[in-house]
Phi, psi and omega in degrees: 000313181300315183296329175292314176298320177298316178300312177303312181302313174300316181296310185293318178297322178299316182295317183292314176301314180295317180298311178305317184294310175307305180305316184294312182296311188299337178303322183226349173231099187273156172298148007267048183301152181267116184242134168266113176263117180293122178120181180280166176297143189210172182296326175295316176300322178291326178291311183297318175301311181304340181249027166099351180278151174266110190251137174228138182249162171255140189214146164092348181238144180278122184293341173298322181262335181227076179289339180297339177303330178285348189266026179292150185257176177065038171241151173287328184203160169243144179242139173222082181269110175053052177228333182289332182291347178274348186268148174285324184230084181288344187294320181299316178295317174304315176293331181286337184300129184255345182291154183283349184229148179225132168244129175212150178223144181226153172283140177273151178289132183247129183296339184247014178210129184285157183304154185293137170226130185295136178292336183275356186056023179283123189298325184285349179268338178273165182259119178278330175232144158230125191269160157260157187299322185291336180286320183290321177301320180293319176305307179306306180307309174305333182271003178089035174235147175248125177281127186267316180218157185225149164210140181238151177209160185272172172231072187297149180237144178261002177282135181286153174140168182300307183296318176302318173309303182301329180289350184287338183228354182263118178299139183248330184238151186225115182244138182236158157243131182222150176242148178298133170244348178203000000 
């Protein structure tokens, strides 16, 4: 029963998250903007593409070793949705970006839950960082970005328990729009 609830929860959260991301981006970067999405092709990228954006992905290289992969030119914006928390050094990637605009989201540090660690112990699946909003803003500033807009949202759970109840009102995700200043 719990696994079935978790599956429904993931699907519903994914739909809500995709729409929130689309709405956030469309406020200032309308389709058919050319977007470099950091990471492999994914469902969110497909959703954005289906809504008129031109999505190009970076694939195959570890950004901790090859931050220059994020420095491809001739893009209207770069997106980094739930990827920076997997890096030991996200600053290198943020500094390498050449696009004038950045949209990024990260999981927020939750006082009642430890950082995500993959059950498979696959290093790329676990979170090296989970941020507080001020930490992420500071990282962006140090990397040469000015945050223009911010949004937080919760990740409600329909599974019973204390932590799922806390997730009803505790923001889990933090999204920003930033512009390059240096």
